[in-house]
C-alpha positions in Angstrom: 82.0 100.1 110.1 80.9 101.6 106.7 78.5 100.2 104.2 79.9 96.7 104.2 79.9 96.5 107.9 76.2 97.2 107.8 75.8 94.2 105.4 77.6 92.0 108.0 75.1 93.1 110.7 72.2 92.4 108.3 73.4 88.9 107.6 74.1 88.1 111.2 70.6 89.3 112.0 69.1 87.2 109.2 71.0 84.1 110.4 69.6 84.7 113.9 66.1 84.9 112.6 66.6 81.7 110.6 67.4 79.8 113.7 71.2 79.7 113.5 72.7 79.6 117.0 74.0 83.2 116.9 72.9 86.5 118.5 73.9 89.9 117.2 74.7 91.9 120.3 76.1 95.1 118.9 77.8 97.1 116.2 80.7 99.5 116.7 81.5 102.7 114.8 83.5 105.7 115.8 80.5 107.7 114.5 78.0 106.7 117.3 75.0 108.1 115.3 75.8 105.7 112.5 76.3 102.8 114.9 72.9 103.6 116.5 71.2 103.8 113.2 72.4 100.3 112.1 71.7 98.9 115.6 68.1 100.1 115.5 67.7 98.5 112.1 68.9 95.1 113.2 67.7 95.0 116.8 71.0 95.4 118.7 73.0 98.2 120.4 75.4 100.7 119.0 78.7 101.5 120.5 81.4 104.1 119.8 84.3 101.9 120.7 85.3 98.2 121.1 86.0 98.9 124.8 82.4 100.1 125.3 81.1 97.0 123.6 83.2 94.6 125.7 82.4 96.3 129.0 78.7 95.8 128.3 78.9 92.4 126.6 81.7 90.3 128.0 80.1 87.2 126.4 81.1 88.3 122.9 82.7 85.3 121.1 83.1 86.4 117.5 83.2 89.6 115.5 83.5 90.9 111.9 86.2 93.5 111.3 84.8 95.7 108.5 86.7 98.9 109.1 89.1 100.6 106.6 92.1 98.4 105.8 94.5 100.8 107.6 92.8 99.9 110.9 92.5 96.1 110.4 95.6 95.2 112.4 94.8 97.5 115.3 91.1 96.4 115.6 91.6 92.7 114.9 94.5 92.5 117.3 92.5 94.2 120.1 89.6 91.8 119.6 91.8 88.7 119.5 93.7 89.8 122.7 90.2 89.9 124.3 89.7 86.3 123.3 87.4 87.0 120.4 87.4 85.1 117.1 87.5 87.4 114.1 86.6 87.6 110.4 88.7 90.3 108.9 87.6 91.9 105.6 89.9 91.8 102.6 92.6 92.8 102.1 93.9 91.4 105.3 96.2 94.4 106.0 98.1 97.2 104.4 101.4 95.4 104.4 102.9 92.0 104.8 104.4 93.1 108.1 101.0 93.9 109.5 99.7 90.6 108.1 102.5 88.7 109.9 101.6 90.5 113.2 98.0 89.4 112.8 99.0 85.8 112.1 101.2 85.8 115.2 98.4 87.1 117.3 95.9 84.6 116.0 97.3 81.6 117.8 94.5 79.9 119.6 91.9 82.0 117.8 89.7 81.4 114.8 90.7 84.0 112.3 89.3 84.2 108.8 89.8 86.6 105.9 86.7 87.9 104.1 87.6 86.8 100.5 83.9 86.7 99.6 84.2 85.0 96.2 85.4 81.8 97.8 81.8 81.4 99.0 80.2 82.2 95.7 78.2 79.1 94.7 79.8 79.2 91.2 83.3 79.0 92.8 82.3 76.3 95.1 80.9 74.2 92.2 84.1 74.8 90.3 86.5 73.5 93.0 85.9 69.8 92.3 86.5 70.4 88.6 90.0 71.8 89.0 92.8 69.4 87.8 95.8 71.1 86.1 94.8 74.6 85.1 97.2 76.1 82.6 95.6 79.4 81.4 93.2 81.8 83.1 91.4 84.9 81.7 89.7 86.9 84.3 87.7 90.2 84.1 86.2 92.2 86.9 84.8 95.5 85.7 82.7 98.0 87.7 81.2 101.4 87.2 82.8 104.2 89.0 81.7 105.0 92.6 83.2 107.0 95.4 83.7 103.8 97.5 87.2 102.4 98.4 89.1 105.2 96.6 91.7 105.0 99.4 93.2 102.0 97.7 93.8 101.2 94.0 91.8 98.8 91.9 94.2 95.9 92.6 93.6 95.9 96.3 89.9 96.9 95.9 88.7 94.6 93.2 91.4 92.4 91.6 92.4 90.8 94.9 89.1 88.8 94.9 90.3 87.0 91.7 93.9 86.7 92.8 92.7 84.8 95.9 90.5 82.4 93.8 93.2 81.8 91.2 95.9 81.2 93.8 93.6 78.6 95.5 93.0 76.9 92.1 96.7 76.9 90.9 98.4 76.1 94.2 101.9 77.0 92.8 104.4 79.7 93.5 104.4 82.9 91.4 107.3 83.1 89.0 106.8 86.4 87.2 104.4 89.4 87.2 103.9 91.9 84.5 101.5 94.7 85.0 100.2 98.0 83.8 97.7 100.4 85.4 96.5 103.9 85.3 94.6 106.4 87.4 91.6 107.7 85.5 89.1 109.3 87.7 90.8 109.1 91.1 94.3 109.6 92.5 94.8 105.8 92.6 95.1 103.2 89.8 91.6 102.7 88.5 92.3 100.2 85.7 94.9 97.5 85.6 95.9 94.6 83.4 98.2 91.9 84.9 99.9 88.7 83.6 101.1 86.2 86.1 103.2 83.1 85.4 103.4 80.4 88.0 106.2 77.8 88.5 103.7 75.2 87.3 103.7 76.9 83.9 100.2 78.2 84.3 99.6 81.7 83.0 96.8 84.0 84.3 95.7 87.3 82.8 93.7 89.6 85.0 91.8 92.8 84.0 90.2 95.0 86.7 88.5 98.3 86.2 86.3 100.6 88.3 85.7 103.0 85.4 83.8 100.7 83.1 80.4 101.3 81.6 79.2 97.8 82.6 79.6 95.3 85.4 81.4 92.1 84.5 82.6 89.4 86.9 83.9 86.4 84.9 86.7 83.9 85.3 87.6 81.4 82.6 90.3 78.7 82.6 91.7 76.0 80.4 93.1 72.6 81.6 93.9 69.4 79.7 90.8 68.6 77.5 88.6 71.0 79.3 87.5 74.6 79.4 85.6 76.1 82.4 83.7 79.3 82.3 82.5 80.9 85.6 80.2 83.9 86.0 80.4 85.2 89.5 77.4 87.6 89.1 75.1 85.0 87.5 76.4 82.3 89.9 76.8 79.7 87.1 79.5 77.5 85.6 79.8 76.0 82.1 82.2 73.1 81.4 83.3 72.4 77.9 85.0 69.0 77.4 85.9 66.3 74.8 83.7 63.2 74.9 86.6 60.8 74.4 84.6 57.6 75.0 81.6 58.5 72.9 79.4 58.6 76.0 76.9 61.2 77.0 79.2 63.7 78.8 76.5 66.4 78.8 74.3 68.4 76.4 75.8 68.0 72.9 77.0 71.2 71.3 77.1 72.2 67.6 80.4 70.3 67.5 79.6 66.7 68.1 83.1 66.1 69.6 82.6 68.8 72.3 80.0 68.5 75.1 78.8 71.1 77.6 78.0 70.5 81.2 76.3 72.9 83.6 77.1 71.7 87.1 74.1 72.0 89.6 74.4 75.1 91.8 72.3 76.1 94.8 72.0 79.9 94.7 73.0 81.6 97.9 74.2 85.1 98.8 78.1 84.7 99.2 78.2 86.8 102.4 75.5 84.6 103.9 77.5 81.5 103.1 80.7 83.1 104.3 79.4 84.2 107.7 77.6 80.9 108.2 80.9 79.1 107.5 82.8 81.4 109.9 80.3 80.8 112.7 80.6 77.0 112.1 84.4 77.3 112.5 84.0 79.2 115.7 81.6 76.6 117.1 83.8 73.6 116.0 87.2 75.2 116.4 88.0 74.2 112.8 90.2 75.9 110.3 88.5 78.5 108.2 88.1 78.1 104.4 90.2 81.3 104.0 92.9 81.4 106.6 95.1 84.4 107.5 97.9 82.7 105.6 95.8 82.5 102.5 94.9 86.2 103.0 98.6 87.0 103.4 99.4 85.2 100.1 96.8 87.1 98.1 97.9 90.4 99.7 101.6 89.6 98.9 100.8 89.0 95.2 98.6 92.2 95.1 101.4 94.3 96.6 103.8 92.8 94.0 101.4 93.8 91.3 101.2 97.4 92.7 105.0 97.5 92.6 105.1 96.2 89.0 102.6 98.8 87.9 104.7 101.6 89.5 107.8 100.2 87.8 106.0 100.2 84.4 104.8 103.7 85.0 108.4 104.8 85.6 109.7 103.1 82.5 106.9 104.5 80.3 107.3 108.0 81.9 103.6 107.9 82.9 104.2 109.4 86.3 105.8 112.4 84.5 102.7 112.8 82.3 100.5 112.5 85.3 102.3 115.3 87.1 102.2 117.5 83.9 98.4 117.5 83.9 
C-alpha cells in the first residue's frame, strides 16, 4: 500500500463523509500491522491479502492499486478477474508487455490510470485553451527523499508531464533526445529531454529529485498565445494579442499584449481523480485517463530511459560511474 495508498484511503473516507455514494470497506497490505493502522485511522478493516478482503467483502466493486509498480500487473489482474473495477497508480506497469496484458484483461471493466495531474484544476482549466501548441517548456523539480528510488526520475516524476503534454499535443513522437545522471541514488535522479512530434511541436522537459526547491511548471506557445501553468499554485496565465482592439483581459505593460487568468475552482487533484473514477464506475463510462493513455505515457517514458542510456554510453558516463 505505502504512503500514497494511505492517501487513497483518506480520500475515499472523506468522500464517504461528504455524502458521496461510496463506502470504504478495507485496505490491503502485505504488512498487516500497517494495514490495520490505516484501517483504524479511516474506519474500515485491514487485510493481509486481496483473497482475505474478497472472502470477507464479496460486494467490493472498485479498488485503487497503489502498490509498487512491479506488482501492478499481478494485483490489478487479480482484481479485474474478480469483477472489480480498478484505478492503477502511475506508471501503469514496468513494461509495455505488462501494460498490454492489463489492457487485454480490462475488457468489460472500468480501468483508469492514476495520472494525477490530469485532475489538477489548472490543467483542467487549460484544456479548453489548447489549439495548436508548438513549443513546451516543462520543469518538475523536487528535493531529495527516499521515496520511489526503485525507479528513475523519468518514471517517478517526469511521466506526469509526459502524460499531460501527450494529451495536449495528440501527435505521434518523431524524435527523442535525452540526458540523465544518477546523483544521490543508483538510478537517474535528474534528466533533460527534448521531444519532437510529427506535428512539428517541440517539448523540453526537465525533471529532478535533487533540487533545493520544489517547482511544478508547464508553459507552452501556440499561434498568437502563450500559456503558463503552475501545478502547485493551481493557476493559469494566458498571454495573447488583442487583434481587434477589444478588452481581451487585464492590459499588461505592453498595450498590444493582454493577460487573462481563467477562473479556477481549487480542489485536491486526488479528490477530483477518485471522484471521477467512482463516477465512471457508476455510469460505466470511459475514464479520463484510460489504460491506453497510460500505456502511451509509459512507452514514451521507456523510450526516454533508453535514450538516456544510449547517451551515457556515447559520453562514457557509465564508465565514469563505475570508476567512482
